[in-house]
C-alpha positions in Angstrom: -30.0 -12.1 -28.0 -28.5 -9.3 -26.2 -25.9 -10.1 -23.6 -25.7 -8.0 -20.2 -22.0 -7.5 -19.2 -21.5 -6.0 -15.7 -18.2 -4.2 -15.6 -15.9 -2.5 -12.5 -12.7 -1.0 -13.0 -10.0 -1.5 -10.9 -8.8 1.4 -9.0 -5.0 0.9 -9.3 -3.1 -1.3 -11.6 0.7 -2.1 -11.9 2.0 -3.7 -15.3 5.1 -4.4 -16.9 3.9 -4.5 -20.3 2.3 -1.5 -22.4 -0.3 -3.7 -23.8 -3.5 -3.2 -21.6 -5.9 -6.0 -21.8 -9.5 -5.8 -20.6 -8.8 -8.1 -17.4 -5.8 -6.3 -16.5 -7.8 -3.1 -15.7 -11.5 -4.3 -15.3 -13.8 -7.2 -13.5 -16.6 -8.5 -15.4 -19.6 -10.7 -14.9 -19.9 -12.6 -18.3 -20.9 -15.7 -19.8 -18.5 -18.8 -20.2 -18.3 -18.3 -24.1 -17.4 -14.4 -23.6 -14.5 -15.4 -21.1 -11.8 -16.3 -23.3 -12.7 -13.8 -25.8 -12.4 -10.9 -23.1 -9.1 -12.3 -21.8 -7.7 -11.7 -25.3 -9.3 -8.3 -25.8 -6.9 -5.2 -25.9 -8.1 -2.0 -24.5 -5.1 0.3 -25.2 -1.5 0.1 -26.2 0.6 2.4 -24.4 3.1 4.4 -26.8 6.4 5.1 -24.6 5.8 8.6 -25.4 2.9 8.5 -22.9 4.7 8.1 -19.8 4.3 5.3 -17.3 1.2 6.6 -16.1 -2.1 5.9 -18.0 -5.9 6.5 -17.2 -8.4 4.1 -18.5 -11.6 5.2 -18.3 -14.9 2.9 -18.5 -15.4 4.6 -21.9 -12.1 3.0 -23.4 -13.5 -0.5 -21.9 -17.0 0.1 -23.3 -15.5 0.9 -26.8 -13.1 -2.0 -26.9 -16.2 -4.3 -25.7 -18.7 -3.0 -28.4 -16.2 -3.5 -31.1 -16.2 -7.1 -30.1 -19.4 -7.5 -29.0 -21.8 -5.1 -30.6 -25.0 -6.2 -29.2 -23.7 -5.8 -25.7 -25.5 -3.8 -23.2 -22.9 -2.7 -20.6 -23.9 -1.9 -17.0 -21.3 -0.1 -14.8 -20.7 -1.2 -11.1 -17.9 0.5 -9.0 -15.0 2.5 -10.5 -15.1 4.3 -13.8 -11.5 4.7 -14.1 -8.4 3.0 -13.6 -4.9 4.3 -13.0 -2.3 2.1 -14.9 1.5 2.2 -13.6 3.4 0.8 -16.2 6.9 -0.4 -14.7 9.4 -3.2 -15.2 8.9 -6.8 -13.2 10.1 -6.0 -9.4 13.6 -7.4 -9.1 14.3 -8.4 -5.6 16.3 -5.7 -3.6 20.1 -7.0 -2.8 20.9 -8.0 0.7 23.4 -5.0 1.1 20.6 -2.3 0.3 18.0 -4.0 3.0 21.0 -4.0 5.5 22.0 -0.5 4.9 18.3 0.5 4.8 17.8 -1.4 8.2 21.1 -0.1 10.2 19.8 3.5 9.1 16.4 2.8 10.4 17.3 0.9 13.5 20.1 3.9 14.5 17.6 6.6 13.9 14.6 4.7 15.9 17.6 4.2 18.6 18.8 7.7 18.7 15.1 9.2 18.8 14.1 7.2 21.7 17.4 7.6 23.8 17.0 11.4 23.1 13.6 11.5 24.3 14.2 9.8 27.5 17.1 12.3 28.1 14.9 15.0 27.3 12.4 14.1 30.0 15.0 12.9 32.5 13.8 9.3 32.3 16.8 7.8 34.4 16.4 10.3 37.3 12.0 9.4 37.1 13.5 5.7 37.4 15.7 6.5 40.3 12.9 8.4 42.3 10.3 5.5 41.4 12.5 3.1 43.0 13.6 4.8 46.0 9.7 5.4 46.4 9.1 2.0 46.3 12.1 0.3 48.3 13.3 3.2 50.1 16.6 2.7 48.9 18.5 5.4 46.4 20.0 3.4 43.4 21.4 5.3 40.6 20.8 2.2 38.1 17.3 0.9 39.1 17.8 -2.2 36.8 14.8 -3.9 38.3 12.4 -1.0 36.8 14.7 -0.3 33.6 14.8 -3.8 31.8 11.2 -4.3 32.3 10.4 -0.9 30.9 12.8 -1.6 28.0 11.0 -4.8 27.3 7.4 -3.0 27.7 8.7 -0.4 25.5 9.7 -3.1 22.8 6.4 -4.9 23.0 4.1 -1.6 22.8 5.7 -0.9 19.7 4.7 -4.4 18.4 1.1 -4.2 19.6 0.9 -0.5 18.3 1.6 -1.3 15.1 0.1 -4.5 15.0 2.9 -6.5 13.3 5.5 -9.0 13.9 7.8 -9.3 10.9 5.4 -9.8 8.1 2.5 -11.3 10.2 -0.2 -9.4 11.6 -1.5 -9.8 15.1 -5.1 -9.4 14.5 -7.2 -8.6 11.5 -7.7 -4.6 12.1 -5.3 -2.5 10.1 -2.2 -0.6 12.0 -1.9 3.1 11.9 1.0 2.5 9.5 -1.4 0.5 7.4 -4.1 3.2 7.6 -1.3 6.2 6.8 -0.2 4.2 3.6 -3.7 3.7 2.4 -4.5 7.2 2.7 -1.2 8.4 1.2 -1.8 5.8 -1.7 -5.4 7.3 -2.0 -4.0 10.9 -2.4 -1.3 9.8 -5.1 -4.5 7.9 -7.0 -6.4 10.8 -6.8 -3.5 13.3 -7.9 -2.7 11.0 -10.8 -6.0 10.7 -12.1 -6.8 14.4 -11.9 -3.2 15.3 -13.6 -3.4 12.6 -16.3 -6.9 14.1 -17.4 -5.4 17.6 -17.8 -2.6 16.4 -20.0 -3.3 16.3 -23.8 
């Protein structure tokens, strides 16, 4: 009896070994008896000379599937190619690397904010606002500057929609969207570039 298999390829996969199996790159709707066979089915073994980025097309998957199940009818739903990045398993970054990056980013952000405030004469603006409201000229209007500084930090947290690793709500922040667009562009480039290579 002919069996129907619905498959969709994953868009981008990172693997730490050079043997690409069926469920590494594909999602499938199959019967219970076929599941263990597909778990062991190898789509492609990548040679070290092929580099670290490989494109697996739906034709590669169908070919491997047909060798195991010749009477199977394959229905493609979704992606037709998968970009496989071969890289060793992630090792956690050392404390000193994280500390150095954090210090550089913190210092750069602080200098950027201070230079912006100096360019727009924020100190003079605070002095003028304080004088207009209270009628007293104060060169250090801390009553305005402290809430402004706290509000600046809270505004950044709300804008980026993150507090450490936790999201404040379900919506993606601007940084999440930019990273998504960047990864999509890289995937498109890799797919086009790998196809052109022999």
